[in-house]
C-alpha positions as CSV (number, residue, x, y, z in Angstrom):
1,X,10.5,-10.1,4.3
2,X,7.6,-8.4,2.6
3,X,6.4,-4.7,2.6
4,X,2.8,-5.9,2.9
5,X,0.8,-5.6,6.1
6,X,-0.6,-8.7,7.8
7,X,-4.1,-7.8,6.7
8,X,-2.9,-7.4,3.1
9,X,-1.3,-10.8,3.3
10,X,-4.5,-12.3,4.7
11,X,-6.5,-10.7,1.9
12,X,-4.1,-12.1,-0.7
13,X,-4.5,-15.6,0.9
14,X,-8.3,-15.3,0.7
15,X,-8.1,-14.4,-3.0
16,X,-5.8,-17.4,-3.6
17,X,-8.1,-19.8,-1.8
18,X,-11.1,-18.3,-3.6
19,X,-9.3,-18.7,-7.0
20,X,-8.4,-22.4,-6.2
21,X,-11.9,-23.3,-4.8
22,X,-13.2,-26.4,-6.4
23,X,-9.9,-27.0,-8.2
24,X,-7.4,-27.7,-5.5
25,X,-7.1,-27.5,-1.8
26,X,-4.1,-25.7,-0.5
27,X,-2.1,-26.8,2.6
28,X,-1.5,-24.1,5.2
29,X,2.3,-24.6,4.9
30,X,2.2,-24.0,1.1
31,X,0.1,-20.8,1.4
32,X,3.0,-18.4,1.8
33,X,4.9,-20.1,-1.1
34,X,1.9,-19.9,-3.5
35,X,1.0,-16.4,-2.6
36,X,4.7,-15.3,-2.8
37,X,5.0,-16.8,-6.3
38,X,1.8,-15.1,-7.4
39,X,2.7,-11.6,-6.0
40,X,6.5,-11.8,-6.6
41,X,7.1,-11.4,-2.8
42,X,9.0,-13.4,-0.2
43,X,7.2,-14.1,3.1
44,X,8.8,-15.2,6.3
45,X,7.3,-18.1,8.2
46,X,6.0,-15.6,10.8
47,X,4.3,-13.4,8.2
48,X,2.7,-16.5,6.7
49,X,1.5,-17.7,10.1
50,X,0.2,-14.2,11.1
51,X,-1.6,-13.9,7.8
52,X,-3.2,-17.3,8.3
53,X,-4.3,-16.3,11.8
54,X,-5.8,-13.1,10.5
55,X,-7.6,-14.9,7.7
56,X,-9.1,-17.5,10.1
57,X,-10.1,-14.8,12.6
58,X,-12.0,-13.0,9.8
59,X,-14.1,-16.1,9.4
60,X,-13.7,-16.1,5.6
61,X,-11.8,-19.4,5.6
62,X,-11.5,-22.4,7.8
63,X,-9.2,-25.4,8.2
64,X,-10.4,-28.6,6.6
65,X,-9.1,-32.0,7.9
66,X,-10.7,-34.3,5.3
67,X,-7.8,-36.5,4.3
68,X,-5.2,-33.7,4.8
69,X,-5.0,-30.3,6.4
70,X,-6.1,-27.6,4.0
71,X,-7.4,-24.1,4.0
72,X,-10.9,-23.8,2.4
73,X,-13.6,-21.2,2.1
74,X,-16.1,-21.0,5.0
75,X,-19.5,-21.9,3.5
76,X,-21.3,-20.0,6.3
77,X,-19.5,-16.6,5.7
78,X,-21.5,-14.0,3.8
79,X,-18.7,-13.3,1.4
80,X,-18.7,-16.9,0.2
81,X,-22.4,-17.3,-0.6
């Protein structure tokens, strides 16, 4: 369990996707593991899912289903232009 809020987790996920953009697509299930390794935190499955929901609701990232399910930057969001 992490001391971070759901919004902080979502922001961390966004930074992770932004960092990996063009290099690697990250699966939603791996998002918590990757972010946890980067921040030195451990996230529960619920925290990971809630963070993903908050990230998708913000519109900064979307799900991509090209070949596999992945979280990618939303090209139409103003932060990603």
